C-alpha positions as CSV (number, residue, x, y, z in Angstrom):
1,M,1.0,-38.7,-26.4
2,V,1.0,-36.4,-23.6
3,N,1.1,-33.0,-23.6
4,L,3.8,-31.3,-21.0
5,T,2.8,-28.0,-22.4
6,T,3.1,-25.5,-19.0
7,Q,1.8,-22.2,-18.2
8,I,3.3,-19.8,-15.6
9,G,1.9,-16.7,-15.7
10,N,2.5,-15.6,-19.4
11,L,5.4,-17.9,-19.6
12,K,4.6,-21.4,-22.1
13,L,6.9,-23.4,-21.2
14,K,7.5,-26.8,-23.1
15,N,7.4,-29.0,-20.2
16,P,7.4,-28.4,-16.2
17,V,11.8,-29.2,-15.6
18,L,13.1,-26.2,-15.0
19,T,16.8,-26.0,-13.5
20,A,17.4,-23.6,-10.2
21,S,19.5,-20.8,-10.4
22,G,23.1,-21.4,-8.7
23,T,23.3,-25.2,-10.0
24,F,23.3,-24.9,-13.9
25,G,25.6,-22.1,-14.5
26,Y,24.3,-20.0,-17.1
27,G,22.9,-23.2,-18.7
28,V,26.1,-23.2,-21.7
29,E,27.9,-25.2,-19.1
30,F,25.4,-28.4,-18.9
31,A,25.5,-28.6,-23.1
32,D,27.6,-31.1,-23.4
33,F,25.5,-33.2,-21.0
34,I,22.0,-32.6,-22.3
35,D,19.8,-31.3,-25.1
36,L,19.1,-27.8,-23.4
37,S,16.1,-27.1,-26.1
38,R,14.1,-30.4,-24.6
39,L,14.1,-28.4,-20.7
40,G,11.1,-26.3,-19.7
41,G,13.3,-23.5,-18.3
42,I,16.7,-22.6,-17.4
43,V,17.2,-20.2,-14.2
44,V,20.7,-18.6,-14.8
45,K,22.9,-17.9,-11.5
46,A,21.7,-14.7,-9.3
47,V,22.8,-11.5,-10.6
48,T,23.5,-8.4,-8.6
49,G,23.8,-4.9,-9.4
50,K,28.3,-4.7,-9.3
51,N,30.5,-7.6,-9.2
52,R,30.9,-10.1,-5.5
53,E,33.8,-11.7,-5.3
54,G,31.3,-14.2,-2.8
55,N,32.2,-15.6,0.4
56,P,35.7,-16.7,1.9
57,Y,36.6,-20.4,1.1
58,P,35.2,-23.5,2.1
59,R,32.2,-22.4,1.7
60,M,30.5,-25.7,0.9
61,A,30.2,-28.7,2.3
62,E,28.5,-32.1,1.8
63,T,26.1,-33.0,4.9
64,P,23.7,-36.2,5.7
65,S,21.2,-36.2,3.0
66,G,22.3,-32.6,1.4
67,M,24.8,-30.1,1.2
68,L,25.3,-26.5,2.6
69,N,26.8,-23.8,0.5
70,S,27.8,-20.2,1.7
71,V,29.0,-19.3,-2.1
72,G,27.7,-15.6,-1.6
73,L,26.0,-14.7,-5.1
74,Q,29.4,-14.2,-6.9
75,N,29.2,-12.5,-10.1
76,K,30.4,-9.9,-12.2
77,G,27.3,-7.8,-12.1
78,V,24.3,-6.7,-14.3
79,D,26.6,-4.9,-16.9
80,H,29.1,-8.0,-17.3
81,F,25.8,-10.2,-17.7
82,V,24.5,-7.9,-20.3
83,K,27.5,-7.3,-22.1
84,E,29.2,-10.7,-22.1
85,I,26.8,-13.3,-20.8
86,Y,23.4,-12.7,-22.6
87,P,25.1,-13.0,-26.5
88,A,26.3,-16.3,-25.4
89,I,22.4,-17.7,-24.4
90,K,20.3,-15.2,-25.8
91,D,19.5,-17.9,-29.0
92,L,18.9,-21.3,-26.6
93,N,15.8,-22.9,-27.6
94,T,14.6,-23.0,-23.9
95,C,12.4,-20.3,-21.7
96,L,15.2,-17.7,-20.0
97,I,14.6,-16.7,-16.7
98,V,17.1,-14.6,-14.9
99,N,17.6,-14.5,-10.9
100,V,17.7,-11.2,-9.7
101,S,19.4,-10.5,-6.0
102,G,20.5,-7.3,-4.0
103,S,21.3,-5.7,-0.6
104,T,18.9,-2.9,-0.9
105,I,15.6,-2.0,-2.7
106,E,17.6,0.4,-5.2
107,E,20.0,-2.8,-6.3
108,Y,16.9,-4.6,-7.1
109,V,15.3,-2.2,-9.2
110,E,18.5,-1.1,-10.9
111,V,19.0,-4.8,-12.3
112,A,15.6,-5.7,-13.1
113,E,15.4,-2.4,-15.1
114,K,18.7,-3.4,-16.9
115,I,16.8,-7.0,-17.7
116,N,13.8,-5.4,-18.4
117,E,15.7,-4.3,-22.0
118,L,16.4,-7.9,-23.0
119,E,14.6,-9.0,-25.7
120,K,14.9,-12.6,-24.8
121,I,14.8,-13.0,-21.0
122,P,11.0,-13.2,-20.4
123,A,11.3,-13.1,-16.9
124,I,13.0,-13.0,-13.7
125,E,13.1,-14.8,-10.4
126,L,13.6,-12.5,-7.6
127,N,15.8,-13.8,-4.6
128,I,14.2,-11.8,-1.8
129,S,16.1,-14.2,0.7
130,C,18.9,-11.7,0.6
131,P,19.9,-9.2,3.4
132,N,18.7,-6.0,3.6
133,V,21.5,-3.8,4.6
134,K,19.4,-0.5,5.1
135,H,17.2,-3.1,8.1
136,G,20.6,-4.3,9.9
137,G,20.7,-7.5,7.6
138,M,17.2,-8.8,7.8
139,A,16.6,-10.1,5.1
140,F,13.5,-8.8,2.8
141,G,11.8,-12.3,2.6
142,T,11.1,-13.1,6.1
143,V,8.6,-10.5,7.3
144,A,5.6,-9.6,4.8
145,A,5.7,-5.7,4.9
146,S,9.5,-5.8,3.1
147,A,8.8,-8.8,1.1
148,S,5.6,-7.4,-0.7
149,E,7.8,-3.8,-0.6
150,V,10.5,-5.4,-2.4
151,T,8.3,-6.9,-5.0
152,A,6.0,-3.9,-5.6
153,A,9.3,-1.5,-6.3
154,V,10.6,-4.1,-9.1
155,R,7.1,-4.6,-10.1
156,A,6.9,-0.7,-10.9
157,V,10.2,-0.9,-13.3
158,Y,9.9,-4.6,-14.6
159,N,6.7,-5.3,-17.4
160,K,7.7,-9.1,-17.9
161,D,6.9,-12.1,-15.8
162,L,7.9,-11.8,-12.4
163,I,8.7,-14.9,-10.5
164,V,9.3,-14.3,-6.6
165,K,11.8,-16.8,-4.7
166,L,10.6,-17.3,-1.1
167,S,12.5,-18.0,1.5
168,P,11.6,-21.1,4.1
169,N,13.4,-19.2,7.1
170,V,10.3,-17.7,8.1
171,T,7.3,-18.8,10.7
172,S,4.1,-18.7,7.7
173,I,5.2,-19.1,4.5
174,A,1.5,-18.7,3.1
175,D,1.9,-15.0,4.8
176,I,4.5,-13.6,2.5
177,A,3.3,-15.4,-0.1
178,K,0.1,-13.8,0.4
179,A,2.2,-10.3,0.7
180,V,4.2,-11.0,-2.4
181,A,1.3,-11.8,-4.2
182,D,-0.6,-8.6,-3.0
183,G,3.2,-6.7,-4.2
184,G,2.5,-7.7,-7.9
185,A,4.0,-10.9,-8.4
186,D,3.0,-13.4,-11.2
187,S,4.3,-16.3,-9.7
188,L,6.1,-17.8,-6.9
189,S,9.6,-20.6,-6.9
190,L,9.7,-21.6,-3.1
191,I,11.8,-23.1,-1.3
192,N,15.4,-21.3,-1.1
193,T,17.3,-23.0,1.4
194,L,17.4,-23.8,4.6
195,L,19.8,-22.2,6.9
196,G,22.1,-24.5,8.6
197,M,25.9,-25.5,9.9
198,A,28.2,-28.1,10.2
199,I,31.3,-28.6,12.8
200,D,34.5,-30.3,12.1
201,I,34.7,-32.0,15.6
202,N,38.7,-32.3,15.1
203,R,39.2,-29.2,13.9
204,Q,36.1,-27.8,17.2
205,R,35.5,-25.0,14.3
206,P,32.5,-24.3,12.2
207,V,33.0,-26.3,8.5
208,L,31.9,-23.2,6.5
209,A,34.2,-19.8,6.6
210,T,31.1,-18.0,7.2
211,I,29.7,-20.5,10.3
212,T,26.0,-20.9,8.7
213,G,25.0,-21.6,5.0
214,G,21.7,-22.6,2.9
215,L,20.7,-26.3,3.3
216,S,19.9,-28.3,0.1
217,G,19.1,-31.9,-1.4
218,P,17.2,-34.2,-0.4
219,A,17.4,-33.9,3.8
220,I,14.6,-30.3,2.9
221,K,12.6,-32.0,0.6
222,P,9.6,-32.6,3.4
223,V,9.3,-29.0,4.4
224,A,9.8,-28.1,0.7
225,L,6.8,-30.1,-0.2
226,R,4.5,-28.8,2.9
227,M,5.4,-25.3,1.9
228,V,4.1,-25.6,-1.4
229,W,1.4,-27.5,-0.1
230,Q,0.4,-24.7,2.0
231,V,1.2,-22.0,-0.4
232,H,-0.9,-23.3,-3.2
233,K,-4.0,-23.2,-0.6
234,A,-3.5,-19.6,0.3
235,V,-2.8,-18.0,-3.1
236,N,-3.8,-18.0,-6.7
237,I,-0.9,-17.5,-8.7
238,P,1.0,-19.9,-10.2
239,I,3.8,-21.7,-8.3
240,I,7.4,-23.6,-8.9
241,G,8.4,-26.4,-6.6
242,L,11.9,-26.8,-5.7
243,G,13.9,-28.7,-2.8
244,G,15.5,-31.7,-3.2
245,I,13.9,-32.9,-6.1
246,M,16.3,-35.7,-7.1
247,N,13.8,-38.2,-9.5
248,A,10.9,-38.1,-11.2
249,N,8.8,-39.3,-8.0
250,D,9.8,-36.2,-6.4
251,A,8.8,-33.9,-9.0
252,I,5.4,-35.4,-9.4
253,E,5.2,-34.7,-5.5
254,F,5.3,-31.4,-5.6
255,L,3.0,-31.1,-8.5
256,L,0.3,-32.8,-6.6
257,A,0.9,-30.4,-3.8
258,G,0.5,-27.6,-6.3
259,A,3.0,-26.5,-7.8
260,S,2.5,-26.0,-11.8
261,A,6.3,-26.8,-12.5
262,I,9.7,-27.7,-10.6
263,Q,13.0,-26.6,-10.4
264,V,15.9,-28.9,-10.3
265,G,19.0,-28.0,-8.3
266,T,21.7,-29.7,-6.4
267,A,21.1,-33.2,-8.3
268,N,22.5,-31.5,-10.9
269,F,25.9,-31.4,-9.1
270,I,25.3,-35.8,-8.8
271,D,24.0,-35.9,-12.0
272,P,24.4,-33.4,-14.9
273,A,21.4,-35.4,-16.8
274,V,19.4,-35.5,-14.2
275,T,16.8,-33.5,-15.6
276,M,16.2,-35.3,-18.7
277,K,15.6,-38.3,-16.4
278,I,13.4,-36.7,-14.3
279,L,11.4,-35.5,-17.7
280,E,10.9,-38.8,-19.0
281,G,9.9,-40.2,-15.6
282,I,6.9,-37.3,-15.4
283,E,6.4,-38.2,-19.1
284,A,6.2,-42.5,-18.4
285,Y,4.0,-41.8,-15.2
286,M,1.3,-40.0,-17.4
287,R,1.3,-42.7,-19.5
288,L,0.8,-45.1,-16.7
289,Y,-2.1,-43.6,-15.4
290,K,-3.9,-42.4,-18.6
291,I,-3.0,-38.6,-17.6
292,Q,-3.3,-36.9,-20.7
293,S,-2.1,-32.9,-20.1
294,V,0.4,-32.6,-16.9
295,K,-2.0,-29.6,-15.4
296,D,-4.0,-32.5,-14.4
297,L,-1.8,-33.4,-11.8
298,V,-1.1,-29.8,-10.6
299,G,-3.0,-29.6,-6.9
300,A,-4.3,-33.3,-7.8
301,L,-3.8,-34.5,-4.3
302,K,-6.6,-36.5,-2.7
303,N,-8.0,-37.2,0.5
304,E,-6.6,-33.9,2.1
């Protein structure tokens, strides 16, 4: 037998396989495909202060080895989540993490305070890649000072596990990671999508209505892997790695680079049962190489 138990801050997970926000709905949508209780955790889609209709269509596009999306955090707001969604998911037998987003620090704080009251939500994932509308639309997560500021503001009102999701659209991911850790994050998840675009040459127009969008899928894995490795060397808090994980081999690479757990995102659109295959693949790898605990894989990259 191998031990897949994973510790992320105060979160004790059954295993290191989680789902990425925005790719797995609220979890219940996948109940017909997999046994949700076998997952290490589910990161539900983003919750904001008020209802958001999202961006105009088209807002998704396939690209070579990946996809672009500009959905725009469509959701019905935190009050709807508390009243309607939470009762439907609170008894799922896995760790439930809510992705929290906002356009101002005040909105982040408002959402975090309300999620803090939900007994069966032990953690939030703070999405700091959203525009800071009070400072000209700059994303909070692209500058160390603002990343630390929003983290500290949420930390002041949120007393459970605080995971902060980092944007890759920065010069130095290690500097952002250190600033967020100093702001009070218990752990980090990285990376969010890379900024990209696609053009329809027949129409001579952008494919997406918003022109640019977030690139995900296998195309971004080398960048994500490099950033996880860099951040692992820069901070002393746990890391959840994501970005182009399509199979168990990909997941194991992230563990070796320093991630304590991983999230599966775009792959869920291709194969709704992929998380179970990744979980079984990690277990098989550990048996093959006689690795007793998954913790022994974390940051075990050799010949650095």
